[in-house]
C-alpha positions as YAML, in Angstrom:
chain: A
units: angstrom
residues:
- id: 1
  name: MET
  ca: [127.18, -64.25, -38.47]
- id: 2
  name: ASP
  ca: [126.48, -62.35, -35.24]
- id: 3
  name: ASP
  ca: [124.04, -65.07, -34.12]
- id: 4
  name: LEU
  ca: [126.64, -67.85, -34.27]
- id: 5
  name: PRO
  ca: [127.89, -69.31, -30.97]
- id: 6
  name: ARG
  ca: [130.61, -67.15, -29.50]
- id: 7
  name: PRO
  ca: [134.03, -68.84, -29.60]
- id: 8
  name: PRO
  ca: [136.13, -68.81, -26.44]
- id: 9
  name: ILE
  ca: [138.28, -65.68, -26.27]
- id: 10
  name: ASP
  ca: [141.11, -65.33, -23.79]
- id: 11
  name: PRO
  ca: [143.07, -62.13, -24.37]
- id: 12
  name: LEU
  ca: [144.61, -62.46, -20.90]
- id: 13
  name: ALA
  ca: [146.31, -65.70, -21.96]
- id: 14
  name: ARG
  ca: [147.48, -64.02, -25.16]
- id: 15
  name: ALA
  ca: [148.94, -61.16, -23.16]
- id: 16
  name: ARG
  ca: [150.76, -63.59, -20.87]
- id: 17
  name: ASP
  ca: [152.21, -65.32, -23.90]
- id: 18
  name: LEU
  ca: [153.74, -61.98, -24.92]
- id: 19
  name: SER
  ca: [155.20, -61.18, -21.51]
- id: 20
  name: GLY
  ca: [158.75, -62.20, -22.35]
- id: 21
  name: ARG
  ca: [158.83, -60.21, -25.58]
- id: 22
  name: LEU
  ca: [157.29, -57.18, -23.88]
- id: 23
  name: ALA
  ca: [159.90, -57.19, -21.13]
- id: 24
  name: ALA
  ca: [162.74, -57.74, -23.60]
- id: 25
  name: SER
  ca: [161.61, -54.79, -25.74]
- id: 26
  name: ALA
  ca: [160.95, -52.34, -22.89]
- id: 27
  name: ASP
  ca: [164.29, -50.52, -23.12]
- id: 28
  name: GLU
  ca: [163.99, -50.12, -26.88]
- id: 29
  name: ILE
  ca: [160.42, -48.87, -26.60]
- id: 30
  name: GLU
  ca: [161.50, -46.31, -24.00]
- id: 31
  name: ARG
  ca: [164.46, -45.17, -26.14]
- id: 32
  name: THR
  ca: [162.88, -45.08, -29.62]
- id: 33
  name: GLN
  ca: [159.28, -44.28, -28.56]
- id: 34
  name: ARG
  ca: [158.09, -46.99, -30.94]
- id: 35
  name: ILE
  ca: [156.82, -50.54, -30.57]
- id: 36
  name: PRO
  ca: [159.33, -52.55, -32.62]
- id: 37
  name: GLU
  ca: [158.77, -55.40, -34.97]
- id: 38
  name: PRO
  ca: [158.17, -58.27, -34.60]
- id: 39
  name: LEU
  ca: [156.49, -57.33, -31.29]
- id: 40
  name: LEU
  ca: [153.97, -55.04, -32.98]
- id: 41
  name: SER
  ca: [152.89, -57.80, -35.37]
- id: 42
  name: ALA
  ca: [152.60, -60.21, -32.47]
- id: 43
  name: ILE
  ca: [150.33, -57.75, -30.66]
- id: 44
  name: HIS
  ca: [148.09, -57.52, -33.72]
- id: 45
  name: ASP
  ca: [148.14, -61.30, -34.18]
- id: 46
  name: ALA
  ca: [146.97, -61.61, -30.58]
- id: 47
  name: ARG
  ca: [144.12, -59.20, -31.44]
- id: 48
  name: LEU
  ca: [144.88, -57.07, -28.39]
- id: 49
  name: PRO
  ca: [143.85, -53.78, -30.09]
- id: 50
  name: ARG
  ca: [140.42, -55.33, -30.83]
- id: 51
  name: MET
  ca: [139.20, -56.33, -27.39]
- id: 52
  name: LEU
  ca: [136.45, -53.65, -27.29]
- id: 53
  name: LEU
  ca: [135.66, -53.61, -31.01]
- id: 54
  name: PRO
  ca: [132.21, -55.06, -31.87]
- id: 55
  name: ARG
  ca: [132.20, -58.61, -33.18]
- id: 56
  name: ALA
  ca: [130.15, -57.42, -36.14]
- id: 57
  name: TYR
  ca: [133.19, -55.44, -37.30]
- id: 58
  name: GLY
  ca: [135.85, -58.07, -36.65]
- id: 59
  name: GLY
  ca: [136.41, -57.45, -32.95]
- id: 60
  name: ASP
  ca: [136.31, -59.65, -29.86]
- id: 61
  name: GLU
  ca: [133.86, -57.59, -27.75]
- id: 62
  name: VAL
  ca: [135.19, -58.98, -24.48]
- id: 63
  name: GLU
  ca: [133.69, -58.34, -21.07]
- id: 64
  name: PRO
  ca: [135.09, -55.22, -19.37]
- id: 65
  name: TRP
  ca: [136.71, -57.10, -16.47]
- id: 66
  name: VAL
  ca: [138.54, -59.35, -18.96]
- id: 67
  name: TYR
  ca: [139.74, -56.23, -20.73]
- id: 68
  name: LEU
  ca: [140.85, -54.76, -17.39]
- id: 69
  name: ARG
  ca: [142.89, -57.82, -16.42]
- id: 70
  name: THR
  ca: [144.51, -57.97, -19.86]
- id: 71
  name: ILE
  ca: [145.64, -54.33, -19.76]
- id: 72
  name: GLU
  ca: [146.91, -54.92, -16.22]
- id: 73
  name: GLU
  ca: [148.94, -57.93, -17.36]
- id: 74
  name: ILE
  ca: [150.55, -56.00, -20.21]
- id: 75
  name: ALA
  ca: [151.36, -53.05, -17.92]
- id: 76
  name: LYS
  ca: [153.30, -55.36, -15.60]
- id: 77
  name: HIS
  ca: [155.83, -55.77, -18.41]
- id: 78
  name: ASP
  ca: [155.63, -52.42, -20.21]
- id: 79
  name: GLY
  ca: [153.47, -49.47, -19.21]
- id: 80
  name: SER
  ca: [153.73, -47.69, -22.55]
- id: 81
  name: VAL
  ca: [152.46, -50.65, -24.57]
- id: 82
  name: ALA
  ca: [149.61, -51.12, -22.10]
- id: 83
  name: TRP
  ca: [148.70, -47.45, -22.40]
- id: 84
  name: ASN
  ca: [148.69, -47.52, -26.19]
- id: 85
  name: LEU
  ca: [146.56, -50.66, -26.22]
- id: 86
  name: PHE
  ca: [144.03, -49.17, -23.83]
- id: 87
  name: VAL
  ca: [143.86, -46.08, -26.07]
- id: 88
  name: ALA
  ca: [143.51, -48.21, -29.22]
- id: 89
  name: ASN
  ca: [140.64, -50.10, -27.61]
- id: 90
  name: SER
  ca: [139.05, -46.88, -26.37]
- id: 91
  name: SER
  ca: [139.11, -45.38, -29.86]
- id: 92
  name: ALA
  ca: [137.50, -48.57, -31.19]
- id: 93
  name: LEU
  ca: [134.48, -47.63, -29.07]
- id: 94
  name: ILE
  ca: [133.56, -45.10, -31.76]
- id: 95
  name: ALA
  ca: [132.63, -48.04, -34.02]
- id: 96
  name: PRO
  ca: [129.20, -48.69, -32.41]
- id: 97
  name: PHE
  ca: [128.27, -45.09, -33.28]
- id: 98
  name: LEU
  ca: [129.35, -45.22, -36.93]
- id: 99
  name: PRO
  ca: [127.31, -46.36, -39.93]
- id: 100
  name: PRO
  ca: [128.01, -50.10, -40.24]
- id: 101
  name: GLN
  ca: [129.64, -49.82, -43.67]
- id: 102
  name: THR
  ca: [131.98, -47.12, -42.37]
- id: 103
  name: ALA
  ca: [133.04, -49.22, -39.40]
- id: 104
  name: ARG
  ca: [133.65, -52.22, -41.65]
- id: 105
  name: THR
  ca: [135.70, -50.09, -44.04]
- id: 106
  name: ILE
  ca: [137.93, -48.75, -41.27]
- id: 107
  name: TYR
  ca: [138.41, -52.06, -39.50]
- id: 108
  name: SER
  ca: [138.71, -54.27, -42.60]
- id: 109
  name: ASP
  ca: [142.46, -53.93, -42.14]
- id: 110
  name: PRO
  ca: [143.39, -56.32, -39.28]
- id: 111
  name: ARG
  ca: [146.07, -53.85, -38.15]
- id: 112
  name: THR
  ca: [143.77, -50.84, -37.88]
- id: 113
  name: ILE
  ca: [144.37, -48.52, -34.97]
- id: 114
  name: ILE
  ca: [142.71, -45.13, -34.59]
- id: 115
  name: ALA
  ca: [144.66, -42.45, -32.71]
- id: 116
  name: TRP
  ca: [143.41, -39.06, -31.59]
- id: 117
  name: GLY
  ca: [143.91, -36.36, -29.01]
- id: 118
  name: PRO
  ca: [141.29, -35.17, -26.51]
- id: 119
  name: PRO
  ca: [138.75, -32.51, -27.55]
- id: 120
  name: THR
  ca: [139.96, -28.93, -27.81]
- id: 121
  name: ALA
  ca: [138.32, -25.66, -28.82]
- id: 122
  name: GLN
  ca: [138.87, -26.51, -32.50]
- id: 123
  name: ARG
  ca: [135.86, -26.29, -34.78]
- id: 124
  name: ALA
  ca: [134.96, -28.15, -37.96]
- id: 125
  name: THR
  ca: [132.89, -26.39, -40.60]
- id: 126
  name: ALA
  ca: [129.80, -28.19, -41.84]
- id: 127
  name: VAL
  ca: [129.66, -28.31, -45.64]
- id: 128
  name: GLU
  ca: [127.61, -30.27, -48.14]
- id: 129
  name: GLY
  ca: [128.25, -33.98, -47.57]
- id: 130
  name: GLY
  ca: [130.49, -33.60, -44.54]
- id: 131
  name: TYR
  ca: [132.95, -31.31, -42.79]
- id: 132
  name: ILE
  ca: [136.12, -29.33, -43.36]
- id: 133
  name: VAL
  ca: [138.51, -29.63, -40.45]
- id: 134
  name: LYS
  ca: [141.64, -27.68, -39.64]
- id: 135
  name: GLY
  ca: [143.59, -27.39, -36.41]
- id: 136
  name: ARG
  ca: [145.93, -28.97, -33.90]
- id: 137
  name: TRP
  ca: [145.43, -31.66, -31.28]
- id: 138
  name: ASP
  ca: [147.77, -33.04, -28.62]
- id: 139
  name: PHE
  ca: [148.32, -36.24, -26.62]
- id: 140
  name: ALA
  ca: [147.68, -38.63, -29.53]
- id: 141
  name: SER
  ca: [148.86, -41.83, -27.85]
- id: 142
  name: GLY
  ca: [149.74, -44.56, -30.33]
- id: 143
  name: CYS
  ca: [149.83, -42.22, -33.32]
- id: 144
  name: ARG
  ca: [152.98, -43.90, -34.63]
- id: 145
  name: GLN
  ca: [151.15, -47.21, -34.93]
- id: 146
  name: ALA
  ca: [147.89, -45.71, -36.23]
- id: 147
  name: ASN
  ca: [146.58, -45.91, -39.79]
- id: 148
  name: TRP
  ca: [143.52, -43.75, -38.98]
- id: 149
  name: MET
  ca: [143.32, -40.52, -37.01]
- id: 150
  name: GLY
  ca: [140.46, -38.67, -35.40]
- id: 151
  name: ALA
  ca: [139.63, -35.11, -34.48]
- id: 152
  name: HIS
  ca: [137.05, -34.16, -31.86]
- id: 153
  name: CYS
  ca: [135.54, -30.80, -32.82]
- id: 154
  name: GLN
  ca: [132.71, -28.44, -32.20]
- id: 155
  name: VAL
  ca: [130.74, -27.93, -35.41]
- id: 156
  name: ALA
  ca: [130.16, -24.55, -37.01]
- id: 157
  name: GLU
  ca: [127.08, -24.52, -39.24]
- id: 158
  name: PRO
  ca: [127.17, -22.67, -42.59]
- id: 159
  name: ASP
  ca: [125.54, -19.66, -40.92]
- id: 160
  name: GLY
  ca: [128.30, -19.57, -38.27]
- id: 161
  name: SER
  ca: [126.20, -20.87, -35.38]
- id: 162
  name: LEU
  ca: [127.40, -23.79, -33.29]
- id: 163
  name: ARG
  ca: [125.58, -27.10, -33.57]
- id: 164
  name: LEU
  ca: [124.00, -28.03, -30.22]
- id: 165
  name: ASN
  ca: [123.37, -31.45, -28.68]
- id: 166
  name: ARG
  ca: [120.17, -32.55, -26.96]
- id: 167
  name: TRP
  ca: [121.33, -30.95, -23.71]
- id: 168
  name: GLY
  ca: [121.64, -27.56, -25.39]
- id: 169
  name: ARG
  ca: [125.45, -27.50, -25.30]
- id: 170
  name: PRO
  ca: [127.82, -27.31, -28.30]
- id: 171
  name: THR
  ca: [128.12, -30.83, -29.64]
- id: 172
  name: ILE
  ca: [131.49, -32.53, -29.99]
- id: 173
  name: ARG
  ca: [131.71, -34.50, -33.21]
- id: 174
  name: THR
  ca: [134.43, -37.04, -33.98]
- id: 175
  name: LEU
  ca: [135.81, -36.90, -37.53]
- id: 176
  name: LEU
  ca: [137.85, -39.83, -38.86]
- id: 177
  name: PHE
  ca: [140.38, -39.77, -41.70]
- id: 178
  name: PRO
  ca: [143.43, -41.74, -42.91]
- id: 179
  name: ALA
  ca: [146.54, -41.07, -40.82]
- id: 180
  name: ALA
  ca: [148.43, -39.82, -43.89]
- id: 181
  name: GLN
  ca: [146.19, -36.72, -43.88]
- id: 182
  name: ALA
  ca: [147.59, -35.62, -40.51]
- id: 183
  name: THR
  ca: [151.00, -34.14, -39.79]
- id: 184
  name: LEU
  ca: [152.62, -35.47, -36.63]
- id: 185
  name: ILE
  ca: [154.61, -33.09, -34.41]
- id: 186
  name: HIS
  ca: [157.10, -34.59, -31.96]
- id: 187
  name: THR
  ca: [156.17, -33.06, -28.62]
- id: 188
  name: TRP
  ca: [156.32, -36.09, -26.30]
- id: 189
  name: ASP
  ca: [159.38, -35.21, -24.19]
- id: 190
  name: VAL
  ca: [158.16, -36.38, -20.79]
- id: 191
  name: ILE
  ca: [159.33, -38.26, -17.70]
- id: 192
  name: GLY
  ca: [157.14, -41.34, -18.03]
- id: 193
  name: LEU
  ca: [155.18, -43.43, -20.54]
- id: 194
  name: ARG
  ca: [157.76, -42.24, -23.05]
- id: 195
  name: GLY
  ca: [157.12, -45.19, -25.32]
- id: 196
  name: THR
  ca: [153.56, -44.10, -25.99]
- id: 197
  name: ALA
  ca: [154.80, -41.30, -28.29]
- id: 198
  name: SER
  ca: [151.69, -39.30, -27.40]
- id: 199
  name: ASP
  ca: [152.60, -36.60, -29.88]
- id: 200
  name: SER
  ca: [150.65, -33.66, -31.32]
- id: 201
  name: TYR
  ca: [149.26, -33.47, -34.84]
- id: 202
  name: THR
  ca: [147.73, -30.98, -37.24]
- id: 203
  name: VAL
  ca: [145.29, -31.24, -40.13]
- id: 204
  name: ASP
  ca: [144.86, -28.58, -42.78]
- id: 205
  name: ASP
  ca: [141.48, -28.20, -44.50]
- id: 206
  name: VAL
  ca: [140.77, -31.92, -44.67]
- id: 207
  name: PHE
  ca: [137.33, -32.92, -45.97]
- id: 208
  name: VAL
  ca: [135.68, -35.66, -43.89]
- id: 209
  name: PRO
  ca: [132.50, -37.25, -45.31]
- id: 210
  name: GLU
  ca: [129.48, -37.30, -43.02]
- id: 211
  name: ALA
  ca: [129.59, -41.12, -42.92]
- id: 212
  name: PHE
  ca: [133.06, -40.97, -41.34]
- id: 213
  name: SER
  ca: [131.88, -38.90, -38.40]
- id: 214
  name: SER
  ca: [129.85, -39.44, -35.27]
- id: 215
  name: THR
  ca: [129.59, -38.34, -31.65]
- id: 216
  name: ARG
  ca: [130.66, -40.17, -28.48]
- id: 217
  name: GLU
  ca: [128.78, -37.90, -26.09]
- id: 218
  name: ASP
  ca: [125.36, -39.57, -26.16]
- id: 219
  name: PRO
  ca: [125.41, -43.34, -25.49]
- id: 220
  name: SER
  ca: [121.75, -43.62, -26.52]
- id: 221
  name: LEU
  ca: [122.84, -43.02, -30.14]
- id: 222
  name: ARG
  ca: [124.87, -46.21, -30.43]
- id: 223
  name: LEU
  ca: [123.93, -48.50, -33.32]
- id: 224
  name: VAL
  ca: [125.49, -51.66, -31.85]
- id: 225
  name: ARG
  ca: [123.69, -52.98, -28.79]
- id: 226
  name: GLY
  ca: [124.74, -55.35, -26.07]
- id: 227
  name: PRO
  ca: [125.88, -54.96, -22.46]
- id: 228
  name: LEU
  ca: [129.45, -53.87, -23.28]
- id: 229
  name: TYR
  ca: [128.23, -50.82, -25.18]
- id: 230
  name: ALA
  ca: [125.76, -49.92, -22.48]
- id: 231
  name: PHE
  ca: [128.81, -48.62, -20.62]
- id: 232
  name: THR
  ca: [129.77, -45.07, -21.50]
- id: 233
  name: GLN
  ca: [132.98, -44.47, -23.41]
- id: 234
  name: GLN
  ca: [134.34, -42.42, -20.52]
- id: 235
  name: GLY
  ca: [133.58, -45.26, -18.12]
- id: 236
  name: LEU
  ca: [135.45, -47.84, -20.20]
- id: 237
  name: TYR
  ca: [138.23, -45.32, -20.73]
- id: 238
  name: ALA
  ca: [138.65, -45.12, -16.96]
- id: 239
  name: VAL
  ca: [138.74, -48.92, -16.79]
- id: 240
  name: GLY
  ca: [141.73, -48.90, -19.16]
- id: 241
  name: VAL
  ca: [143.59, -46.29, -17.13]
- id: 242
  name: ALA
  ca: [142.95, -48.31, -13.97]
- id: 243
  name: GLY
  ca: [144.36, -51.40, -15.66]
- id: 244
  name: VAL
  ca: [147.58, -49.61, -16.53]
- id: 245
  name: ALA
  ca: [147.97, -48.24, -13.01]
- id: 246
  name: MET
  ca: [147.23, -51.58, -11.38]
- id: 247
  name: GLY
  ca: [149.70, -53.45, -13.57]
- id: 248
  name: LEU
  ca: [152.53, -51.01, -12.87]
- id: 249
  name: ALA
  ca: [151.89, -51.06, -9.11]
- id: 250
  name: ARG
  ca: [151.61, -54.84, -8.95]
- id: 251
  name: ALA
  ca: [154.90, -55.25, -10.84]
- id: 252
  name: MET
  ca: [156.60, -52.89, -8.39]
- id: 253
  name: HIS
  ca: [155.19, -54.80, -5.43]
- id: 254
  name: GLU
  ca: [156.40, -58.12, -6.84]
- id: 255
  name: ALA
  ca: [159.82, -56.59, -7.50]
- id: 256
  name: PHE
  ca: [160.02, -55.28, -3.94]
- id: 257
  name: VAL
  ca: [159.16, -58.69, -2.47]
- id: 258
  name: SER
  ca: [162.03, -60.20, -4.46]
- id: 259
  name: LEU
  ca: [164.38, -57.40, -3.43]
- id: 260
  name: ALA
  ca: [163.45, -57.67, 0.25]
- id: 261
  name: LYS
  ca: [164.48, -61.32, 0.35]
- id: 262
  name: GLU
  ca: [168.01, -60.38, -0.70]
- id: 263
  name: LYS
  ca: [168.74, -56.80, 0.35]
- id: 264
  name: ALA
  ca: [170.34, -56.08, 3.71]
- id: 265
  name: PRO
  ca: [171.01, -52.35, 4.21]
- id: 266
  name: ARG
  ca: [173.93, -51.39, 6.46]
- id: 267
  name: ASN
  ca: [173.22, -51.80, 10.17]
- id: 268
  name: VAL
  ca: [169.64, -52.88, 9.47]
- id: 269
  name: GLY
  ca: [169.64, -56.51, 8.41]
- id: 270
  name: ARG
  ca: [167.66, -58.17, 5.66]
- id: 271
  name: LEU
  ca: [164.56, -56.20, 4.68]
- id: 272
  name: ALA
  ca: [162.43, -59.34, 4.72]
- id: 273
  name: ASP
  ca: [163.25, -59.87, 8.40]
- id: 274
  name: SER
  ca: [161.86, -56.47, 9.43]
- id: 275
  name: ALA
  ca: [158.47, -56.64, 11.13]
- id: 276
  name: THR
  ca: [157.64, -53.22, 9.71]
- id: 277
  name: ILE
  ca: [158.38, -54.41, 6.17]
- id: 278
  name: GLN
  ca: [156.48, -57.66, 6.70]
- id: 279
  name: ASP
  ca: [153.43, -55.76, 7.89]
- id: 280
  name: LYS
  ca: [153.48, -53.24, 5.05]
- id: 281
  name: VAL
  ca: [154.12, -55.82, 2.33]
- id: 282
  name: ALA
  ca: [151.03, -57.70, 3.46]
- id: 283
  name: ARG
  ca: [148.87, -54.58, 3.81]
- id: 284
  name: THR
  ca: [149.92, -53.24, 0.41]
- id: 285
  name: ARG
  ca: [149.20, -56.58, -1.24]
- id: 286
  name: ALA
  ca: [145.76, -56.64, 0.37]
- id: 287
  name: GLU
  ca: [145.07, -53.09, -0.79]
- id: 288
  name: LEU
  ca: [145.98, -53.92, -4.40]
- id: 289
  name: ASP
  ca: [143.99, -57.15, -4.39]
- id: 290
  name: ALA
  ca: [140.99, -55.47, -2.78]
- id: 291
  name: ALA
  ca: [141.01, -52.59, -5.27]
- id: 292
  name: ARG
  ca: [141.08, -55.04, -8.17]
- id: 293
  name: ALA
  ca: [138.35, -57.22, -6.67]
- id: 294
  name: TYR
  ca: [136.14, -54.18, -6.04]
- id: 295
  name: LEU
  ca: [136.52, -52.98, -9.62]
- id: 296
  name: VAL
  ca: [136.02, -56.43, -11.15]
- id: 297
  name: GLU
  ca: [132.92, -57.07, -9.03]
- id: 298
  name: THR
  ca: [131.51, -53.65, -9.95]
- id: 299
  name: LEU
  ca: [132.01, -54.28, -13.66]
- id: 300
  name: LYS
  ca: [130.50, -57.77, -13.48]
- id: 301
  name: ASP
  ca: [127.46, -56.57, -11.55]
- id: 302
  name: ILE
  ca: [126.70, -53.67, -13.89]
- id: 303
  name: TYR
  ca: [127.34, -55.78, -17.00]
- id: 304
  name: ALA
  ca: [124.88, -58.41, -15.75]
- id: 305
  name: GLN
  ca: [122.19, -55.76, -15.29]
- id: 306
  name: ALA
  ca: [122.90, -53.81, -18.49]
- id: 307
  name: ASP
  ca: [119.97, -53.18, -20.77]
- id: 308
  name: ASP
  ca: [120.33, -54.06, -24.44]
- id: 309
  name: ILE
  ca: [118.77, -50.73, -25.39]
- id: 310
  name: GLU
  ca: [119.33, -48.15, -22.67]
- id: 311
  name: PRO
  ca: [122.82, -47.12, -21.52]
- id: 312
  name: ILE
  ca: [123.68, -47.68, -17.88]
- id: 313
  name: ASP
  ca: [122.14, -45.10, -15.59]
- id: 314
  name: THR
  ca: [123.85, -42.37, -13.58]
- id: 315
  name: PRO
  ca: [124.22, -44.45, -10.38]
- id: 316
  name: GLY
  ca: [125.81, -47.21, -12.44]
- id: 317
  name: ARG
  ca: [128.19, -44.77, -14.09]
- id: 318
  name: ALA
  ca: [129.11, -43.39, -10.69]
- id: 319
  name: ARG
  ca: [129.90, -46.89, -9.42]
- id: 320
  name: VAL
  ca: [132.26, -47.51, -12.34]
- id: 321
  name: ARG
  ca: [133.91, -44.14, -11.84]
- id: 322
  name: LEU
  ca: [134.37, -44.69, -8.11]
- id: 323
  name: ALA
  ca: [135.85, -48.17, -8.49]
- id: 324
  name: CYS
  ca: [138.25, -46.96, -11.19]
- id: 325
  name: ALA
  ca: [139.33, -43.88, -9.23]
- id: 326
  name: HIS
  ca: [139.90, -46.03, -6.16]
- id: 327
  name: ALA
  ca: [142.00, -48.52, -8.15]
- id: 328
  name: ILE
  ca: [144.15, -45.74, -9.61]
- id: 329
  name: THR
  ca: [144.82, -43.95, -6.31]
- id: 330
  name: THR
  ca: [145.45, -47.24, -4.49]
- id: 331
  name: SER
  ca: [147.97, -48.21, -7.16]
- id: 332
  name: GLU
  ca: [149.75, -44.88, -6.86]
- id: 333
  name: SER
  ca: [149.98, -45.20, -3.08]
- id: 334
  name: ALA
  ca: [151.30, -48.77, -3.27]
- id: 335
  name: ALA
  ca: [153.90, -47.82, -5.88]
- id: 336
  name: ASP
  ca: [155.11, -44.90, -3.79]
- id: 337
  name: TRP
  ca: [155.63, -47.16, -0.78]
- id: 338
  name: CYS
  ca: [157.52, -49.76, -2.84]
- id: 339
  name: TYR
  ca: [159.76, -47.10, -4.35]
- id: 340
  name: LYS
  ca: [160.56, -45.54, -0.98]
- id: 341
  name: ALA
  ca: [161.09, -48.87, 0.79]
- id: 342
  name: ALA
  ca: [163.47, -50.09, -1.93]
- id: 343
  name: GLY
  ca: [165.88, -47.27, -1.05]
- id: 344
  name: THR
  ca: [168.71, -46.56, -3.46]
- id: 345
  name: SER
  ca: [167.92, -49.78, -5.33]
- id: 346
  name: ALA
  ca: [164.98, -47.93, -6.89]
- id: 347
  name: ILE
  ca: [166.81, -44.91, -8.28]
- id: 348
  name: PHE
  ca: [169.05, -46.49, -10.91]
- id: 349
  name: LEU
  ca: [168.07, -46.48, -14.57]
- id: 350
  name: GLY
  ca: [167.03, -49.95, -15.60]
- id: 351
  name: SER
  ca: [165.97, -51.02, -12.12]
- id: 352
  name: ALA
  ca: [162.65, -52.77, -11.60]
- id: 353
  name: PHE
  ca: [161.31, -49.62, -9.98]
- id: 354
  name: GLU
  ca: [162.36, -46.34, -11.59]
- id: 355
  name: ARG
  ca: [160.62, -46.59, -14.98]
- id: 356
  name: ARG
  ca: [157.45, -48.02, -13.49]
- id: 357
  name: TRP
  ca: [157.42, -45.25, -10.88]
- id: 358
  name: ARG
  ca: [157.84, -42.62, -13.62]
- id: 359
  name: ASP
  ca: [155.18, -44.29, -15.74]
- id: 360
  name: LEU
  ca: [152.69, -44.50, -12.89]
- id: 361
  name: HIS
  ca: [153.21, -40.89, -11.92]
- id: 362
  name: THR
  ca: [152.57, -39.92, -15.52]
- id: 363
  name: VAL
  ca: [149.32, -41.89, -15.34]
- id: 364
  name: SER
  ca: [148.49, -40.02, -12.14]
- id: 365
  name: GLN
  ca: [148.53, -36.69, -14.01]
- id: 366
  name: GLN
  ca: [145.95, -37.79, -16.57]
- id: 367
  name: ILE
  ca: [142.37, -36.55, -16.33]
- id: 368
  name: GLN
  ca: [141.05, -40.00, -15.39]
- id: 369
  name: SER
  ca: [143.22, -39.88, -12.26]
- id: 370
  name: ARG
  ca: [142.12, -36.55, -10.85]
- id: 371
  name: ALA
  ca: [140.83, -36.38, -7.29]
- id: 372
  name: GLN
  ca: [137.66, -34.54, -8.34]
- id: 373
  name: HIS
  ca: [136.14, -37.85, -9.41]
- id: 374
  name: PHE
  ca: [135.58, -38.72, -5.77]
- id: 375
  name: GLU
  ca: [133.83, -35.39, -5.25]
- id: 376
  name: GLN
  ca: [131.56, -35.99, -8.26]
- id: 377
  name: VAL
  ca: [130.59, -39.45, -7.07]
- id: 378
  name: GLY
  ca: [130.02, -38.12, -3.56]
- id: 379
  name: GLN
  ca: [127.60, -35.56, -4.95]
- id: 380
  name: ILE
  ca: [125.59, -38.36, -6.57]
- id: 381
  name: LEU
  ca: [125.62, -40.50, -3.43]
- id: 382
  name: LEU
  ca: [124.42, -37.51, -1.41]
- id: 383
  name: ASP
  ca: [121.78, -36.46, -3.97]
- id: 384
  name: VAL
  ca: [123.52, -33.14, -4.55]
- id: 385
  name: GLU
  ca: [122.31, -31.67, -7.82]
- id: 386
  name: GLN
  ca: [124.95, -31.66, -10.57]
- id: 387
  name: PRO
  ca: [124.83, -29.58, -13.75]
- id: 388
  name: GLY
  ca: [124.99, -31.56, -16.99]
- id: 389
  name: ILE
  ca: [125.34, -35.29, -17.44]
- id: 390
  name: PHE
  ca: [127.63, -37.57, -15.46]
- id: 391
  name: TYR
  ca: [129.93, -39.61, -17.66]
...
C-alpha cells in the first residue's frame, strides 16, 4: 500500500473550509474549554489531527511547510483549536518509533488523539513485560478530546538504577495507555489559550506493556523512514508553535487594517490617513511575510536534503530552530504593535484583538518561545562547544 502513488492532500484547503465554523465557535470554546460538536467531527473528517502521522498508519504525512501553513490558517480563526491540533500532530510523531502493530492499534480509530504533558521527574518501574507508572503530569493540551494518553518518564530498573540512553544520561521513555486510565484534574485557569484545556492528570499504578512504549529522544531509532521523520520531534514541535503564533499575529494585523480604515480618534483624524500608521502597517506586514517566507524556505531546503536513513544533522536542526524562534518573536512584536495602535478598540472582550493578544502572550511563555534558543543557535554558528545534543 505504501508504494502506491500518493493522492493529492491539501489540509490548508480543508482548514479554510472550516474557517467560518471555527470563528463561530470561538466564544463557546473559550467559555467551555471544549471543542463542540459538530465542529470536532468536522475537524476529524478533515483529517487535521493526522497531518504528521505516517501514511502507513492511516496518516497524511504532509510536508512540514504545508503543516505550518495549515496550523497558521486555523490560528487566524481560533488559537486554542490551532494549539490543540499542533499538539495532536506532535504526539502522532511517536508513531514512527512504535512497533508497527502498536501504531496501527492506536490509530485504527479515525478519531484517535494522544494527549500528554511534558516530561517531569516522574519515574516508571520496569517490570516483566513492561512498566508500572504512577504520578502526575501537567499541561496536557487537548486531553478532553483524547482517547489515548502518554506519560514521559525516567525508568527505574528492578535493581533501582536508572536506565541510561546512549549519551549516558537517564533515558526518557514514553508510555501510552487508554485515556480512561488517567484521572484529569482541572488546573487550566489561565489568561490565554483557555480553550485548549491544558489540564493536569494523574495515573495510579498503571501497567503499560513494552510494545506500547518508546522514546522520542533519539531520532536514529525511528522505524518509519522518509524526509518528514528525519526532522527531530522538537524541531517539528517548534514548527507547530510558530504556526500558532503567526496565525494569531496575522489575524490581528488584518483586523487592524480594517479598523484603521474606519477609526478616527478625537483630534487625530482617520488612522489610515496617518503617515506613521501607513509606514508601520507596511513594515509590520513585511516582517510577518518575511518571517513566514524564511521559515518555509528553511523547511523546504532541509526536507529536500533529508536522508532516508539518518536524521538531519545539528546545523540543520539549528536552522529549523532559528527560523521558528524568529517567526515566534516576530509574531509577538507585530501583535503588540497592532494591539497598542488599536487603542481602546483592543481592550473590550469580544474584540478582534483582546483574545488573540492573550492567546499569543500565552504562546510566548511556552518553552518553544524562550529567548535562549537564539543563544543556542549562536553557539552552533560560532562553533562554541555545547554539552549534550541539540534538538
